Every structure is written in C-alpha cells, then in structure tokens.
Phi, psi and omega in degrees: 000137179289135178245001182254032178295119178299130177244124179254154181259146168047070182255127179300131183263337183308318180293347179266007181234151179286340176288326183071039188227144168126160179273188187273164168273138177297321176221152186214137175220155179244124178264114178256000180206167178294329175298322179298320180297310179303321179294319179296319177299314180297319180299315182293318182296319180300335182250011179053042177256143174293152182231134177238137182262118181250129174256244180280349175075012182274350182231038190226137175235115185260129179293160190293329179282358180078200184237119183275069182186208180253125172264124180252114179272118183275118183231025177293137184233155173138144174230123179237122178272126175261190179285159171055043172078014177273136177230125170264118190237129178291149190294332181274002175293135175300131181305308186294332174294323178292321177301312176302321180295316177300315181297322182297333181262007180061040181260125183266158176133333182228017184297328181277359178259013177298145174085359178283125178286174179101186185248164183297326182296338180275342186294319178285337183300311185258005189043064182306136183211155176187150171048042170091003177238149167231149178297334180301338180287341183239351182281130176270319184195163179230129176263131184209158174271124179265108183293347179278324182253354181055045176220155169281137181227153172260122183249110180294159181307321182301333184266352185280351176053048182289133171218187181295113177059028184210151180203182172304330191274348176217007183277196182305320179298315180294333175295328177280333180231069188305136175057029178300317179253134178241115185289129178244338182201147177234130174262125178247147172245114176247175192234114178301120179058028176291162177283143178292156177275126178236041185282332187278142186301317179301321181287321179300318180289325179295325181249025181302326182248021179248125179271122176055065174298147180277167177298319179296322179294318178296316177299321180293320178296317176301317177296322179292319176297321177293323180294317179297333181265007182070017183260007175249127186289111178239119180303133180089352179275116184298333180285353181266357176276071184208184175247027182075214177299119185275329179245143176289147169294123184290142176253119191238165174273171176300324179295318179295323178296320180297323178294319178296318179297321180295319178296320183272345182070038180232165175279159179304328178293343179279356182246124176297135187202161175222149178292140176232178183293159175061034176064024180260176185230137177261128179250146180286121182297322183297321181296321176293321180295317184297327182273356173260003174104010181256105182259167177301138182083000175310135182237140174223083185067232181278353178253164181184190173251148176306144177286353185236350181208120184295334187276354181260110174281135185235156171272109186281005175151310182220035180292148171262168172297324176303321179297317179292318179295325180293315176294320176303311182298323180296313179295316180301310179296324179292315178295320182293319180295329185273319188242350181074023178243132183258116179288145174254136176292140176266318180293152175284135177256122186244130174128165183289000000 
C-alpha cells in the first residue's frame, strides 16, 4: 500500500464543483490509483477524520464553512475494452468522454446520456439517467473499496440496488454506513451497432421523419437539447453555474396525483406523468415549480433559476451556499403548501 500519498491543507472546494460555491476542505488528497484510495482511507481513519469522496463535482453543493475532514478526489483514469462489448472504465474518467469513445466504436446503450457532466465513478452512485436511459441498464458490475472490510470488491448489478436516482452507494443502507464503498471502476456492457434509444418524447419528435437515425445523431440531438436547457457545461454560460436538475421528480400515489389535479382544476390526463414502480406515478418537478410560481430566470439575490430550465438552481455570480439553501427551502415550502408534495434535493450537500 502506498503511504506517500500527498495530503494538502485547506484546499478550496468551489473550483472542483460546477456550482462554484463552498468553503475549503480541511485536508485534500488526489487518488490516481487504487493504492491511493486505500492509503487515504487509512490516513483518515488513523486521525478519526470524516472522509468525503469527490468525483467530477457536478452533483455537489458545498457549504460555506467547508468540510472538516479529508476530501479524496478520485482521478483514476483508463478505458479497457474486453470481449463482447464489455468496458472496464476507471472512476475518474470524464463521463462524456467515455460516451464519445463508445460512439466512435458504434456501441449502443449510453447515447442518450451524452453531455452529462461529471465522472464515470459517480454514475452508479446516483444511477444517472436522462432522455429515457439509465446507467443501470448497461452496468455489469462496480469495483469499489469496502471500508468495512478494507478490501476491493466486485459488486454485480443485482446487488447495486439501482432505483430512480438511488443505489447501494447512496440509498438507505449508505446513509447508515456513509462512504462505505468508494468506486474505483465500473464495468459496462454495450451493444455493437445496436439501435439508439428513442423512448423519450423529445427524441421521438426530433426523429419523427428520420429513418434509422445513427447513435451519433441521437447523441448530438441530446447534447443540443441539453444546451438549449442550459444543462450542457459551456464555459462562460451563466446558466451553467449549477448542479443541473436540483430536485428529483416526485414519485406519487394515485391519491397524491388526485390532490394535485384538484388543486389545479384539471383532469389527470392534463398533467405530464410517467409510470413508476409499485403502481406509482412520476411527476415532473419543473412542471410543479412553474405552477407554484417559479418561472425560468427567477431571481433571489445572488441565487436564482436558470433562464432556460426551471429545475436548475444557479449561482448568479457570487452566491453562497446559504443563498442556494435559502432559495431551495423557499421552493420546497411553497410547493408543499400548494400541492402537499415535498420535493427532494438531488445534489449532495457537503459540510457541517
């Protein structure tokens, strides 16, 4: 095990996030190998310090006081293609670069996930999904360091407990054992010359008159859709100082849906919705925000909403975490008062 892992003091975390917000880490290390991960865990444990695993920072909101412990930045790199469409991808690889790599090989399965920021290691944690695809559909297994046994383990997809924006790595079990697993590599199974996924309405409309669109064409259209919504990271674009969709789409019962329809005076068919597990219904959080009075471009001091996507809370230039949390709380309480539905934050909140 490597014991010479460089540890830095008081490192600003804001530059490591797409929000550009937050205070410093008390200690900071970069892991370029699995040995580095094990060494960092041991270092923090010897000092009884909390440890936080940082990937691409695209789903993270850091509090203004920072983090009183060790932040471990995962920077393992490499893509190895195995037989039959299997790819072993290091956790620190940029996700969108892997999408492009798969497209260059005419591999289907993640074309609708083009343009998503962050790193590969973060995708199984949140079961990243967009435009009709989720990474759970292509993940074969996850390699991770188990802080309970101090060993690297291979976790097959069946044990990852993938659900909407949830997995073994961030679900109820993980809340009881925070950071138990530190992802070092993800194995994906893709499909050579497979058909692109066109399950999402926007994509169906975009290709209504196109015969057999290619994987690359679908990915390009997804990126264009994300760009129009301010969900594609473009340097200098003020709408990009965010963590993407800030609230999860609520999954409701039939009774809760009936309450929403009664409040709005519409029929259930007048509300956009999708079927979810356990006979529940998924509602678009952005749609609820708009009907609660929060429009695109809404401003609350230094915090606000994207001018192109209601669901993205943004740093309008010099926002603090407290500014973002204040706007978050205002939105949550207003939506709850109007519809009786409590929205859940999607980004991870780090700090005391």
